[in-house]
Structures are given as C-alpha cells and as structure tokens.
Steps between C-alpha positions, in 0.01 A plus 500: 500500500467654843195702597635856528355826625645848496451698822472875456517677839365854457489799731364825356573395142192637323724663239700184424289193568311497171820527292674230705209254491440556127867422443460172690180412314639589155843342539448227760134410464582132552551575870240590758552817700350673799535857622542530876367843593691587814254738666539767231354842575469589132287337228714190443219263595251694284729459198509126571121483525442703183735276302381175663851419627509230765612655827530456873401810695689539827318742728823620663837579350726210602801605294660308219585198716143474632346538155741240362410263784128545426571424134699189593214379720264554207733304269529217752124479559435494125752221437759696304841337468681828452441868578695788350495846657468781250494857632201718409712807434648352185858474628520125437566409140263234366767345280648348816191292573609218268855475643353484851269219392795315345699544822218367715491176299830397658469680836255543784526878484631754251568864580563757230697816567599783274812539714667169412740661254508852641544647845187628669517873566520606865201675647360599839261208471780247465754637744466829683837470671793273417519242782862586579397860574211424732571521869158441648147456372204555728178363359278644775549851356586383148823694507841409376808652652818502296857510614648838586672517159165526321200727550209377708176417323181432689162381378260560790 
C-alpha cells in the first residue's frame, strides 16, 4: 500500500473547509490530508486551528498552482508516495478518490476531470475570443483587438 496524502488547497474557504475536511475524515480516514491555506484573508486558518486540522499557512496568496506546489513539496518531504488534490470548496467528489488511487497503481500520474464525458462550457476564463477572430493581442496594455467583423473589447 502506498503512503497517500490528500492536499486541500484553500483560499478564503472559511464557509466550506470544515465540511470538506470532515467528509475526508469520515469517508477516507485511512488517508492523511493537509490543508494548504493560500494566504486567505478570511478565517480559513482559524477554522483549521480550532478543529486541529493539519495545515500549511502560506503568508501570500500564490494561486492554486502555487498552493498545489507547496502541498507537493510537503508530500515529498514527508515521504508520501502519492498526493491527491482535493479542492476546499467542495467541488471535487470524494467518491473519485479510490478510482484515482487505482489508476496511480499502474501509472506515474493520474488526472481526474469531470469533463471526460461531457464538453466543458465556454467562459471568459477559458477563452475570451475565439483564436480565428483575434487579429492582434497586445499584452503591454492587456487589450485584445478583434477583427473588424466583431466588436472591440478592451481590458485596460
């Protein structure tokens, strides 16, 4: 059996963190876990302290990638064989922990996605402008200029 930890990156999740961690403890208590507080401005870290949850406290918000990297460094330094990221907002379903663990037995890495069998909805975060419509992007002003057949949108 591999030594497994569940990484829970959290940014301003005071309203969700207790429910999410209790779910991990009650349903997956055989695995270690650690909350990575990503510079939260709310009481996320206080909730962790009050409930004696193990946590890393990042002084600055590094974003999900930075919090995940800190969690991976923790897992590496504490000799875990496997680390599973589990979002603190409750969007990841815990019933997928076991299938991920099964997948990692035969692979070096396993990535779960809720969009394997369904198309991910489009959003401004994913794609502000279809690439075939973009004429020029200027990062110095953070503006995007579309072709003359579409309206211009600028984020400056």
